[in-house]
C-alpha positions in Angstrom: 0.2 0.0 -0.1 2.9 2.3 0.5 3.0 2.9 -3.3 -0.6 4.4 -2.9 -0.8 8.1 -2.0 -2.1 8.8 1.5 -4.3 11.9 2.4 -2.5 14.6 4.5 -4.8 13.8 7.4 -4.0 10.2 7.2 -7.4 8.8 7.0 -7.4 7.4 3.5 -5.1 6.1 0.7 -6.0 6.6 -3.0 -6.4 3.7 -5.6 -7.4 4.5 -9.2 -8.8 7.8 -7.9 -11.0 6.4 -5.2 -10.5 6.9 -1.2 -10.1 3.9 0.8 -10.2 4.2 4.7 -7.0 3.4 6.5 -6.8 1.3 9.8 -7.1 3.0 12.9 -3.9 4.3 13.9 -4.5 3.9 17.5 -4.5 0.1 17.6 -1.5 -1.5 19.1 0.9 -3.2 16.5 0.0 -6.7 18.3 -3.8 -6.1 17.8 -3.5 -4.7 14.3 -1.3 -7.7 13.3 -3.7 -10.2 14.7 -6.7 -8.4 13.0 -4.9 -8.5 9.5 -4.0 -12.0 10.0 -7.7 -12.8 10.5 -8.7 -10.5 7.6 -6.4 -12.5 5.2 -7.7 -15.8 6.6 -11.1 -14.6 5.9 -10.2 -13.4 2.5 -8.6 -17.1 1.5 -12.0 -18.5 2.9 -14.0 -16.4 0.3 -11.8 -17.7 -2.3 -12.2 -21.2 -1.2 -16.1 -21.0 -0.8 -16.4 -20.8 -4.7 -20.1 -20.4 -5.0 -21.2 -22.3 -1.9 -23.6 -19.7 -0.7 -23.5 -20.5 3.2 -19.6 -20.8 3.3 -19.4 -17.6 1.2 -21.8 -15.7 3.4 -19.9 -16.6 6.4 -16.5 -15.8 4.8 -17.7 -12.4 3.9 -19.0 -11.8 7.4 -15.7 -12.6 8.7 -13.9 -10.1 6.2 -16.4 -7.5 7.4 -15.9 -8.2 11.0 -12.1 -7.9 10.5 -12.2 -4.7 8.7 -14.8 -3.1 11.1 -12.2 -4.1 13.8 -9.5 -2.6 11.8 -11.5 0.6 11.5 -11.6 0.3 7.7 -15.5 0.1 7.8 -18.2 1.1 10.1 -17.8 4.0 12.4 -15.2 6.3 11.7 -12.0 6.1 14.1 -11.4 10.0 14.2 -13.2 12.0 16.7 -13.4 15.6 15.0 -16.8 14.9 13.4 -15.4 14.8 9.9 -17.5 13.0 7.3 -16.4 9.5 6.1 -15.7 9.6 2.5 -14.6 6.0 2.1 -14.9 4.5 -1.4 -15.8 7.7 -2.9 -14.2 9.4 -6.0 -11.6 11.7 -4.7 -12.7 14.2 -7.2 -15.9 14.5 -5.4 -14.5 15.1 -2.0 -12.5 17.9 0.0 -9.3 15.9 -1.0 -9.8 17.0 -4.8 -7.6 19.8 -4.7 -4.8 18.0 -2.8 -5.2 15.0 -5.1 -5.0 17.1 -8.3 -1.6 18.4 -7.1 0.0 15.3 -6.8 2.8 14.6 -9.4 1.4 11.2 -10.2 -2.5 11.6 -9.4 -3.0 8.6 -11.8 -1.9 6.0 -9.1 
């Protein structure tokens, strides 16, 4: 992810012009590592489900739970009341000017 630009406030990274919320920086390294491991395991389970509706639903639920625990989904982890722009096109957000000013805005 280090090759993707991060917003100056550290809340998002940008992929193909879209904002994606970063993990909560207040998580301990140990907690973050455990949750990322759970997320990767759940993603592998999604791939392994191959059309089995029940298994796929369960695996997707585990992906969602891990992403919420990391702060990448669900309630925002910042406390200043700023809105969430997760998964939005950066050009339609307050980050548009910052992004347009990057040397390589087409990441």
